[in-house]
N, C-alpha and C positions, 0 to 999 in steps of 0.2 A: 504494499500499500504506499502511496506517496506520503512524504512527511511534510508538515507545515510548521514552521518556526515563527512565532509572533514576538515582535518587539514593540513596545509603546513608550513614547517619550512625552513627558509633561513639562512645559516651560512656563515660567512666570517671572515677574519682576518683584523681588523682595527687598524690604528695607535693609540697607547696609548698617552694620553695627556702628553707632555714632553717638557722641555726646556734644551738643552745641555749647558755644560760649566757654570753651576750655582753652586757656592760653598756655602756649609753650614758649619760654624764653630761652634764647640761645646766644651765647657770646663767643665770637671767634677772634682771637688775637693772633695776628700774623706777623712774623718776623722774617727777615732775609728775603724780601720780595724779589730782588734782582737775581739772587741765586736760583730761585725757583724757575725763572725763565731762561737761565744761562744754558741749560741743556738743549735748547732749541725748541722746546715745547712752548706753545703760545697760551697755555692755560694751566691752572691747577685748581683743586677743589678742597673743601673742608671734608671732614669725615661726615658720614650721614648720621642723622639723629631722628629719634622718634617723635611723631606728632601726637601728642596726648589728646584724648577724646575720640581716637579712632581704634581703640583696642578691639581686637577680634581674635577668634580662635582659628588657627590654621588647621583645617580638617585633615590635611595630608600628614603633617608633622605632629599634630595634636599639641601645639604650643600656642601661647598667647603672643600676639605680635601687633605692631602698630604700622600705619603708613609712615614712610620715612622720606626725608628730604635732605638736601645739602646745598651749600653755597658754591658758586662757580665764578672764578675770576679769569677773565680773558684779556690778553694784551694784544692790542691792535696798533696799526701804523699811527692812528690818530690819537690813541689814548687807551684807557682801561674801561672794561665793563664788568660789573658784578651783578650776578643774577642768582635766582633761587630756582631749584628744580621744582617742576609742578608735582603736586600730590595727586596721583591718579584717583579720580572719582570723588574728590573732596573739594568743596569751596571753602576757602579761608581768606581772612583779612591779614595783611602783613604791615607792621610798622617797623621800618629798618632805619638804623642810625649808623653812619660811617664817620669815624673819627681818626684824625692823624695830627699829632701835635696840637696846634691851636685851631685847626680846621675841623668843622663838623657839618654834616649834611643829614637831613632826615627826609624820608619818603614813605608814603602809604600806598599800598597796592592791594589788589584782590585777584585771587586765582580764579580760573574758569573751569576747574575740574577736568582738564584735558586728559584724554587717555592716550594721547600720542606719545610714543617713546621718545625721550630726550627733550621734551618741551620744557621751557624755562620762563620764569617771570623776571623781566629786566628790572633791577632795582636802581643801579647807578650807572651812568655813562658819562665819562669825563675826558676831555681832550688833554693832551700833554701840557697845554698852555694854562690850564685852570689852576687856581691856588691849591685845590685838593690833590691833583695829579702831581704838582710840583712838590708838595709836602711829602707825598708817598715816595717820590724819587729821592728826596733829600734824606728822609729818616728811615727809608727802606722798611717801612712797617705800616700797619693800619689795624684798626679794630672795627668789627661789625657787630652790632647788637640787634637782635631780632625779637619781635613779639608777634607770634603767629596764633590767631584765634580761630577756632572752628566755627563755621557758619551753617553749612548744610552738606549732604552727601547724595550722590547719585544712587539709584536703585541698583541692585545686583541681579543679573539674569541667572536664574536657577534652572538647571536641566535635571530632571529625574527620569531615569530610564528603567523600565520594567521588562524583563525578558522571561517568557514562559518556555516551558519544555516543548518538545516536539509533540504534535498531535496528528492523528490520522484524518484524512479527508474523505475516506470511504466508509460506507455502512456495510456491515456484513449482510449477506443474502438472507440469513434467517431473520434478522431484524426487519428487513424489507417485507418479508412475508408476514410476519407477525403484525406489523403496522397495517398492512393491507387488510388483514383479518379484522383488526379493530375498526378500521374505517368502514368496511363493508357491512359489519355487523353479522357476518356469517357464523353460525353455530353459537351465538351468544346465549347466555342463560341467566344473566343478572342485569340489573340496571342501576346506575348511580345517578343521583340528581344533584345539581349544583344549587347554590343559593339564588342564582338567577332564574331557576325553574327549568333549565334545560336537562334533558335526559341523555345519558351516555351508556348504551348497551355494551356489555363487556363479558369476559370469560372468567367464570368463578375460579377455575383451577389456576389460570395464569396469575390472577391477582393474589391468590393465596400463596403461590410459590414465591412471589416477589415481595410480599409484605406480611409480616407476622400479625399485624393489626387487622388487615383485611382477611387473613386466614381465620382468625378467631371470630371475625364478624360473620363470615359466610359459611364456616364449617363448625361453629360452636352452637351454643344454646341461645344465641341472641335472636331477636325478632327477624333480623335481616336474613338469617339462614333459612327461615321458613318462607318469608315473602319473596326473597330474591331481589329486593329493592332496598337501597340505602341512600340516605341523604348525607351529603358531604358538605361541611362548612367551608365552601370555597367558591370563588367565582367560576364561571364557565371556562374562562381562559385559563385559570389556574388548574382546574380539574382536568382539562384537556391535556395540559403539559404534564401533569402527574401521570395520567394514563399513557401518554406517549412514552414517558421514561420507563414505565413498567413493561411496556411491550417491546421497545426498541433499544433501551439502555442509552437513549439520547433525548435531547430536547430541541425544539425549534428556536434557535438563538435569535431569530428575527422577531419573535413574539415574547421574548422574556422580559424586556425592559419594564413593562407596566406591572408585572406580577412577580418580580424577582424575590422580594421579601416574603410574599405569600408562598412561593414555592419552597423557600427555606423552611418555613413553618410546616408546610405539608410534608416535606421530606422527613422532618423531625417527628411529627405527629404520627405518621404512618410507617415509620421506620424503613424508609427507602433511602439509604445513604448515598446511593448513586445519584439521586436527584439533587440532594444537598451539595454533593461534590461538583456536579456539572454546573449548578447555578453559581457556586462559589468561584469556580474557575472563570466563568463568564464575567463575574463582577470584578475579578482581578484584572482580566484582559481589557475591560471597558472602564477601568478606574480613571477618574479625571478630577480636576480641582472642584468642579461643580458638584460631584456626588461623593467625594471622599468622606465628608463629615457624616452623611446619612449612613454610609456603608460601614464606617468605623463603629457606630453605635450598634448596628445590626450584627457585626462580627463579634463584638463583645457579648451581646445578648446570647448568641448561639455558640460561642467558643470556637469561631472559625479562625484559627491561628494564622493561616497563610493570608487570608484576607485582612485580618487585623494588622499584620506586619506591613503589608503593602500600603494600607490606609495611613498608618502612622508615618511611614516614610514620606508619603505625599504631603500629609498635613504639616509635619515638622519642617519640611523643606520649602513649603509654599504657604507658610502660615498666614501671611497678610492677605493673600488671594482667597484662601479658604474661609477666612473670617468674614468675607463679604458675601458668602453664599447663604442660602436659606437654611441649610442643614447645620450651620454652626451653632445655632441656639440649642440644638439637641446635645452637642458636646458641652456647651457652656453650662447646661443644667444637669450634666452627668458628672458627679464628683469623681467616679472611677476613671472616666475618660480624660477629664482634665488633669487628674493626678498623674496619669500615665504620660500625657504629653508634656508635663512640666518637669518630669524627671528623666535623666539620662540613664535608662536601664542598661546594666551590663549583663550579658548572658551568664547565668549560673551554670557551672558544669554539672552534667548529669552524674548520678551516683556511680554509673558504670565507668565514667572517665576518671575517677579520682580514687586514690588509695584508701583502704579501710581506715588507716590512722587519721588521714585528713578528713574523711567522712565523719569520723567520731567527733572530731573538733568542731566541725560545722554544725553538728546536731546538738551541741551543748547550749 
């Protein structure tokens, strides 16, 4: 049978970690200016330093870090330029003061959160004939004082990729024949009725073999065993999908959307785990920002771990976007769901993976 591999990617713009109105002060005292240019290079830089207010966790290295910047001094034929490297994705205000002997200049500037590599904010530009450039040449030194204050931050694009295992695109022949028998009503001997009033003729033996609950209903001492008719607390669409799964081990994925949560309940109530599994897989494959909140609550209610893990992954990585969906109120009103999202759970090793001595310590 052909294999089908499915990959889904969810993308959103999330708020970048940021604290406004935090000021970083940096002083750079430079000596031996001429010697720095003597090697033929036309520029030199300060060491890079952290911009406070931009603290965030590097998910790859699992360390806290900040946006960084540095000062850049360039010697040109006409004079000197002193600039500040742009801080990617952040808007800041800069107050810079340049001092040399009795000379002093101050300037204010604002970054534009450029994401271009190597972009800089020009702070000072002076011709050789100016008093400041002459002082730097004479005293071979200068000092720059900076006050950098955070203003705002650009959003960060978050890409979340979910990859499912291989699935088969073909239906076994037996499933086709059983589905045809269900649709045609040939040799049926019982009837199921939905809450919508529709009747679904079916085969007593097939239902009994697939569901312990239906077996007890139609082969026990219940009224349905005598009458051959049973009312099922389900919509017609939901009951049709339950029966399709019982007969073919599959569901019509084009019709699941409106009855997915109902099918999870039916699969649980009538002990048809295949139905629950199929709907759960469909929910994982069709997971999106719009439905992640609703499906997380459903996954927690019925202990659907795979679905819960995928939902948590989407919600945590795209929290700002998920909070704008209708389903967010369900999470906000669910203490267990909120508690899970607010903690960084680490996977606890299973008892089979740890030594008896360590297991004994964990159980104390």
